[in-house]
C-alpha positions in Angstrom: -6.7 -4.9 -15.7 -7.9 -5.3 -12.1 -4.9 -5.7 -9.7 -4.4 -5.9 -6.0 -1.0 -4.6 -4.7 -0.2 -6.0 -1.1 2.9 -5.9 1.2 3.9 -5.0 4.7 4.7 -1.5 5.8 7.9 -0.2 4.5 7.8 -2.3 1.2 7.2 0.8 -0.9 3.6 -0.2 -1.8 2.3 3.3 -2.1 5.1 4.4 -4.3 4.7 1.5 -6.6 0.9 1.7 -6.7 1.0 5.2 -8.1 3.5 4.4 -10.7 2.1 1.1 -11.8 -1.5 2.5 -12.1 -0.1 5.3 -14.2 1.8 3.1 -16.4 -1.2 0.8 -17.1 -3.6 3.8 -17.4 -5.9 2.4 -14.7 -7.4 3.9 -11.6 -5.3 3.9 -8.4 -7.8 3.2 -5.6 -6.4 3.9 -2.2 -8.5 3.4 0.9 -6.8 6.3 2.6 -7.7 8.6 -0.4 -11.3 7.4 -0.3 -11.7 8.1 3.4 -10.5 11.6 2.9 -12.8 12.1 -0.1 -15.9 11.0 1.9 -14.9 12.9 5.0 -14.4 16.1 2.9 -17.9 15.5 1.1 -19.5 14.8 4.5 -21.1 11.6 3.3 -22.6 9.1 5.7 -19.7 6.9 5.0 -17.3 9.7 5.7 -19.1 10.7 8.9 -18.7 7.1 10.2 -15.1 6.8 9.1 -14.3 10.1 10.7 -15.8 9.2 14.0 -13.9 6.0 14.2 -10.6 7.8 13.4 -11.1 10.5 16.0 -11.8 7.6 18.5 -8.3 6.2 17.5 -9.8 3.1 15.9 -9.3 1.5 12.6 -12.2 2.2 10.2 -14.5 -0.8 10.4 -14.9 -3.5 7.8 -18.4 -2.3 7.1 -17.4 1.2 6.4 -14.3 0.3 4.5 -16.2 -2.1 2.3 -18.9 0.5 1.8 -16.4 3.1 0.4 -14.7 0.5 -1.9 -18.1 -0.7 -3.2 -19.2 2.8 -4.0 -15.7 3.5 -5.7 -15.8 0.3 -7.9 -19.2 1.3 -9.1 -18.1 4.4 -10.8 -17.7 4.3 -14.6 -14.0 4.9 -14.7 -13.3 1.7 -12.7 -14.7 -0.3 -15.6 -11.5 0.4 -17.5 -9.4 -1.2 -14.8 -8.0 -0.4 -11.3 -5.2 -1.0 -8.9 -6.3 -1.5 -5.2 -4.0 -0.1 -2.5 -4.8 -0.8 1.1 -7.7 -3.0 0.6 -8.6 -5.7 1.5 -6.6 -5.7 4.8 -8.1 -8.9 6.1 -9.8 -12.1 4.9 -13.4 -10.8 5.6 -12.6 -7.8 3.3 -11.2 -10.1 0.6 -14.3 -12.2 0.7 -16.4 -9.1 0.4 -14.3 -7.9 -2.6 -14.8 -11.3 -4.3 -18.6 -10.7 -3.9 -18.4 -7.1 -5.1 -16.6 -8.2 -8.3 -18.8 -11.2 -8.8 -21.9 -9.1 -8.7 -20.5 -7.2 -11.7 -19.4 -10.3 -13.3 -15.8 -9.6 -13.1 -12.7 -10.6 -10.9 -9.1 -9.7 -10.2 -6.5 -10.4 -12.9 -3.5 -10.4 -10.5 -2.4 -10.1 -7.0 1.2 -8.6 -6.4 2.8 -9.5 -3.2 5.7 -7.3 -2.3 8.3 -9.5 -0.7 10.6 -8.1 1.9 12.2 -9.2 5.2 11.1 -7.8 8.5 14.7 -6.8 9.2 14.8 -4.7 6.0 11.4 -3.1 6.8 12.7 -2.1 10.4 15.9 -0.7 8.9 13.8 1.3 6.3 11.4 2.9 8.5 13.4 3.2 11.7 16.2 4.9 9.9 14.0 7.6 8.4 14.4 11.2 9.5 12.3 14.3 8.6 12.9 18.0 8.6 10.8 19.9 11.2 10.7 22.9 9.0 9.6 21.1 5.8 8.4 17.4 6.1 9.0 16.9 2.4 12.7 16.7 3.0 13.3 13.1 4.0 16.5 11.5 4.9 17.9 8.1 6.1 20.5 7.5 8.5 22.1 4.8 6.2 20.7 5.2 2.7 20.5 9.0 2.4 22.2 10.7 5.3 22.4 14.4 5.6 25.7 16.1 5.0 25.6 17.4 8.6 24.2 15.0 11.2 20.7 16.1 12.6 20.5 19.0 10.0 18.5 19.3 6.7 20.6 19.7 3.6 18.0 22.0 2.0 17.1 24.4 4.9 19.1 23.5 7.9 16.0 22.5 9.9 16.4 20.0 12.8 15.8 16.4 11.7 13.7 14.2 13.8 12.1 10.6 14.0 8.4 10.4 13.9 6.8 8.3 16.8 5.3 5.9 14.1 8.9 5.2 12.8 10.4 4.1 16.1 11.6 0.5 16.1 9.0 -0.8 18.7 6.2 0.9 16.7 7.4 -0.6 13.4 7.5 -4.1 15.0 4.1 -3.8 16.3 2.7 -2.7 12.8 4.5 -5.8 11.4 2.7 -8.1 14.1 -0.6 -6.7 12.9 0.3 -7.3 9.3 1.2 -10.9 9.9 -1.9 -11.6 11.9 -4.5 -9.6 9.9 -3.3 -8.9 6.3 -0.9 -11.7 5.5 -3.7 -14.1 5.3 -5.2 -12.2 2.5 -2.3 -13.4 0.4 -3.1 -17.1 1.2 -6.8 -16.4 0.3 -5.7 -15.2 -3.2 -3.0 -17.8 -3.7 -5.6 -20.5 -3.3 -7.2 -18.9 -6.3 -3.9 -19.0 -8.2 -3.7 -15.1 -8.6 -0.6 -14.4 -6.4 2.9 -13.5 -7.7 5.6 -12.5 -5.1 8.1 -10.0 -6.3 11.2 -8.7 -4.5 10.7 -5.1 -3.0 14.4 -4.6 -2.9 16.1 -2.4 -5.3 15.5 0.8 -6.9 11.8 2.1 -7.6 12.1 1.4 -11.4 13.6 -2.1 -10.7 10.6 -3.1 -8.6 8.2 -1.5 -11.1 9.8 -3.6 -13.9 9.2 -6.8 -11.8 5.7 -5.9 -11.2 5.2 -5.3 -15.1 6.9 -8.7 -15.8 4.6 -10.3 -13.3 1.4 -9.2 -15.2 2.8 -9.7 -18.5 3.5 -6.2 -19.5 7.2 -6.1 -19.1 10.7 -7.6 -20.1 10.9 -11.3 -19.2 14.6 -11.0 -17.9 14.0 -9.0 -14.7 14.9 -11.0 -11.6 13.1 -11.2 -8.4 9.9 -12.5 -9.4 8.4 -15.8 -8.3 5.0 -17.6 -8.2 5.4 -19.0 -4.7 
């Protein structure tokens, strides 16, 4: 299967992408991972991506499309893949359509993780990390520490990343609305989009995704074709 998973920041896209790809035994293709791979290997694409990142810019469409095109040409992608983080705008979506058409293939499904902006802000802005070990993550509402401001595991100070502050989260949502949400419309016009609720436990959301692509139980709620 060839699947695109899309959703706003805070929807749990990265978590679901890894699990869904593993469940289906297909390649999880993340633009972030690809950029790091090309940078580590010092390819021309990696050099260009690194230069743009150092300048504080988003990696250009040209470079992003280039790394995706190279990745989809690898033999393991022929068995299926799940795209995570691409396409991020309509121009990239059109480029992806062309790449797939050149190999006489197409996407089988586009899964849109549905979540309200209020929930996104609550999820991200409430997150707190341990300064000693960033693997220890808490949430002021959903998983608060036993002692306010201190990590349960090591006692380290908990802090809020700048990227997690409410004003920053709302800005990221604005960018998503203007640049990435139109990708959903692009694929909805092709009849490929199913919107599933991103609320609930990780397994519940995964079950909805599997139902949406015909690989799960038909009694899971929170899935629509709108």
